[in-house]
C-alpha positions as CSV (number, residue, x, y, z in Angstrom):
1,X,9.3,-44.9,1.9
2,X,7.9,-43.2,-1.3
3,X,5.4,-41.3,0.9
4,X,8.3,-39.7,2.9
5,X,9.7,-38.2,-0.3
6,X,6.3,-36.9,-1.5
7,X,5.5,-35.1,1.8
8,X,8.1,-32.3,1.5
9,X,7.2,-31.8,-2.1
10,X,3.5,-31.5,-1.2
11,X,4.2,-29.1,1.7
12,X,6.3,-26.9,-0.6
13,X,3.6,-26.8,-3.2
14,X,0.9,-25.9,-0.8
15,X,3.0,-23.2,0.8
16,X,3.6,-21.7,-2.6
17,X,-0.1,-21.6,-3.3
18,X,-1.1,-20.2,0.1
19,X,0.2,-16.7,-0.3
20,X,1.2,-14.7,-3.4
21,X,4.9,-14.2,-3.7
22,X,6.2,-10.7,-2.9
23,X,7.4,-9.0,-6.1
24,X,11.1,-8.7,-6.5
25,X,11.4,-4.9,-6.3
26,X,14.5,-2.7,-5.8
27,X,15.6,0.6,-7.2
28,X,15.3,4.4,-7.1
29,X,12.6,6.2,-9.0
30,X,11.7,9.9,-9.6
31,X,8.2,11.0,-10.5
32,X,6.6,14.3,-11.2
33,X,3.2,15.0,-9.6
34,X,0.6,13.1,-11.7
35,X,3.0,10.5,-13.1
36,X,3.2,6.8,-12.4
37,X,5.9,4.2,-12.7
38,X,5.9,0.4,-12.8
39,X,8.3,-0.6,-10.0
40,X,7.9,-4.4,-10.7
41,X,5.9,-6.5,-13.1
42,X,2.3,-5.5,-12.5
43,X,3.1,-3.2,-9.6
44,X,2.5,0.6,-10.2
45,X,3.2,3.6,-8.0
46,X,1.5,6.9,-8.8
47,X,2.5,10.3,-7.4
48,X,-1.1,11.6,-6.8
49,X,-0.8,15.0,-5.0
50,X,1.2,17.4,-2.9
51,X,0.1,19.3,0.2
52,X,2.5,22.1,0.7
53,X,1.8,24.7,3.4
54,X,5.4,25.7,4.1
55,X,6.2,29.3,4.9
56,X,7.6,31.1,1.9
57,X,11.2,32.5,2.3
58,X,11.3,36.1,3.5
59,X,7.9,35.9,5.2
60,X,7.3,35.7,8.9
61,X,4.8,33.0,9.6
62,X,3.2,31.9,12.9
63,X,3.5,28.3,11.8
64,X,6.3,26.8,9.6
65,X,3.8,24.6,7.7
66,X,4.4,21.2,6.3
67,X,4.9,19.2,3.1
68,X,3.3,15.9,2.3
69,X,3.4,13.8,-0.9
70,X,0.5,11.4,-1.5
71,X,0.9,8.2,-3.5
72,X,-1.1,5.2,-4.5
73,X,0.2,1.7,-5.3
74,X,-1.5,-1.1,-7.1
75,X,-0.8,-4.6,-8.2
76,X,-2.6,-5.6,-11.3
77,X,-6.3,-5.1,-11.0
78,X,-6.3,-5.1,-7.2
79,X,-7.6,-2.0,-5.4
80,X,-5.1,0.8,-4.9
81,X,-3.5,1.4,-1.5
82,X,-2.8,5.0,-0.7
83,X,0.0,6.4,1.6
84,X,1.7,9.7,2.3
85,X,5.4,10.5,2.6
86,X,6.9,13.7,4.2
87,X,10.2,14.9,5.7
88,X,8.7,14.0,9.1
89,X,7.6,10.5,7.9
90,X,9.8,9.6,5.0
91,X,8.9,5.9,4.7
92,X,6.0,3.6,4.3
93,X,5.5,-0.1,3.9
94,X,2.5,-0.7,1.6
95,X,1.2,-4.3,1.8
96,X,1.7,-4.8,-1.9
97,X,5.5,-4.6,-1.4
98,X,5.6,-7.7,0.8
99,X,7.6,-6.2,3.6
100,X,9.7,-3.8,1.6
101,X,9.6,0.0,2.3
102,X,9.3,3.0,0.1
103,X,11.7,5.7,1.4
104,X,11.5,9.3,0.3
105,X,14.8,11.1,-0.6
106,X,14.3,14.1,1.6
107,X,17.5,15.7,0.2
108,X,15.7,16.0,-3.2
109,X,12.7,18.0,-1.8
110,X,12.8,21.6,-3.2
111,X,12.7,24.5,-0.7
112,X,9.5,26.4,-0.2
113,X,8.6,28.6,-3.1
114,X,8.7,32.4,-2.8
115,X,5.3,34.1,-2.8
116,X,3.7,34.0,-6.2
117,X,6.3,31.4,-7.5
118,X,5.4,27.8,-8.4
119,X,7.3,24.6,-7.9
120,X,7.6,21.6,-10.2
121,X,7.2,18.9,-7.6
122,X,9.2,15.7,-8.1
123,X,9.4,12.9,-5.6
124,X,12.5,10.6,-5.5
125,X,12.1,7.4,-3.6
126,X,13.8,4.1,-3.1
127,X,12.3,0.8,-2.6
128,X,14.3,-0.9,0.1
129,X,14.2,-4.1,2.3
130,X,12.2,-3.7,5.5
């Protein structure tokens, strides 16, 4: 009879050791290009770069262009995972987040800059359940 009690405890213990627990992450974050933020203990997201080829206002372009934000995410000393977010693809599910998604706030994206002007790029994203 004692063995019947020990079996569920043993199974629960082995299951806990089999896979690392997904970090408890939730919230909204805003980063400038080149900045990073700790979104959970030991989990860091960095806003690495921007690719912006959008057509400036008042200019006739053959192609409208596109905007893409590149990020990296890392847990502790593990290798970084990179991903991109854009208005056309505003979410990603990096493995580090254990099924959660990073969702870009497309309403916070600045319009294309006029010719010769510069933009301070900020990315606002939310970490949400899958």
